[in-house]
Every structure is written in C-alpha cells, then in structure tokens.
C-alpha positions as CSV (number, residue, x, y, z in Angstrom):
1,M,-11.0,1.6,19.2
2,Q,-8.1,-0.4,19.9
3,S,-4.8,0.6,17.8
4,A,-2.6,-2.4,18.7
5,Q,-3.8,-6.1,18.9
6,P,-1.6,-9.0,19.7
7,I,-1.2,-11.2,16.6
8,E,0.8,-14.1,18.2
9,S,2.4,-15.0,21.4
10,Q,5.7,-16.8,22.1
11,D,7.2,-18.6,25.1
12,I,10.8,-17.5,25.5
13,A,13.2,-19.5,27.7
14,F,16.0,-17.4,29.2
15,N,19.0,-17.7,31.6
16,S,19.5,-14.2,32.2
17,E,17.8,-10.8,31.9
18,Q,20.3,-10.0,29.1
19,E,19.5,-13.0,27.3
20,L,15.8,-12.3,27.7
21,G,16.2,-8.8,26.3
22,E,18.3,-10.2,23.2
23,K,15.6,-12.8,22.4
24,I,12.8,-10.1,22.9
25,S,14.5,-7.7,20.6
26,K,15.2,-10.5,18.0
27,S,11.6,-11.6,18.0
28,I,10.4,-8.0,17.6
29,S,12.9,-7.6,14.7
30,E,11.8,-10.5,13.0
31,S,8.0,-9.7,13.5
32,E,8.7,-6.2,12.0
33,Q,10.6,-7.4,9.2
34,K,7.7,-9.8,8.3
35,L,5.3,-6.9,8.5
36,Q,7.4,-4.6,6.2
37,T,7.8,-7.4,3.6
38,S,4.2,-7.9,3.3
39,L,3.4,-4.2,3.2
40,G,5.8,-4.0,0.3
41,L,4.1,-6.8,-1.5
42,M,0.8,-5.2,-0.8
43,Y,1.9,-1.9,-2.3
44,L,3.5,-3.8,-5.3
45,N,0.1,-5.6,-6.1
46,M,-2.1,-2.7,-5.2
47,N,-2.2,-1.3,-8.7
48,E,-3.0,-4.7,-10.3
49,E,-5.5,-5.8,-7.7
50,T,-7.1,-3.0,-5.7
51,L,-7.1,0.1,-7.9
52,K,-8.3,-1.7,-11.1
53,S,-11.4,-3.0,-9.3
54,V,-12.1,0.5,-7.9
55,R,-11.4,2.5,-11.3
56,R,-14.2,3.0,-13.8
57,V,-13.7,1.7,-17.2
58,L,-15.4,5.0,-18.7
59,P,-16.3,8.1,-17.0
60,I,-19.9,9.1,-16.3
61,S,-20.1,10.8,-19.6
62,K,-19.5,7.3,-21.4
63,V,-16.8,9.2,-23.3
64,K,-13.1,8.1,-22.9
65,M,-10.8,10.7,-21.4
66,E,-7.9,11.8,-23.5
67,W,-4.8,11.9,-21.3
68,N,-2.5,13.3,-23.8
69,L,-1.5,16.6,-22.7
70,N,-1.0,18.0,-26.2
71,A,-4.2,16.7,-27.4
72,V,-6.1,18.4,-24.4
73,K,-4.1,21.7,-25.0
74,L,-5.1,21.6,-28.7
75,N,-8.7,20.9,-28.0
76,S,-8.8,23.7,-25.4
77,S,-7.4,26.1,-27.9
78,L,-9.8,25.0,-30.7
79,N,-12.9,25.3,-28.3
80,A,-11.7,28.8,-27.1
81,K,-11.7,30.0,-30.8
82,K,-15.3,29.3,-31.2
C-alpha cells in the first residue's frame, strides 16, 4: 500500500541552490494551498451530496423518528406509567 503518490511534476529552472530551495518551497506551498481549498469545499458539500445519499429516509421500522427531546421524554414517561 502506497501512502503518497506523485500527482504532478514540474521542471524548475534555477541559478543557485538558494533559488532552487525558494522555488521548491513556493511550489509545495501552492500545492498544499490547492489541497486545503479542495478539502474545505469537499467538507462543505459533504452534507448535501454524500451524507444524503447514505442516510435512510425512514428507519427500518418505517416509522419516522421523533428528534424533539421534549417529545421523547414525554413519550418515555408515558410509557413508563403503563
């Protein structure tokens, strides 16, 4: 299993080792910025795109869940008195 795979390669022209280091550093920074931007967009769209396709419309029991905490507590207390 490989954890890191090259996505793109670039030719860098340089006149000195310092210039080469600066250009490599700039290239890495730009690539990381692109990655972080795409990850941010992916997380923003995840709820709308990914999770809605995974989530069930109704639970297996075919009865819609009641997410109101007060209604759940009331229902529990009424069932406990039976």
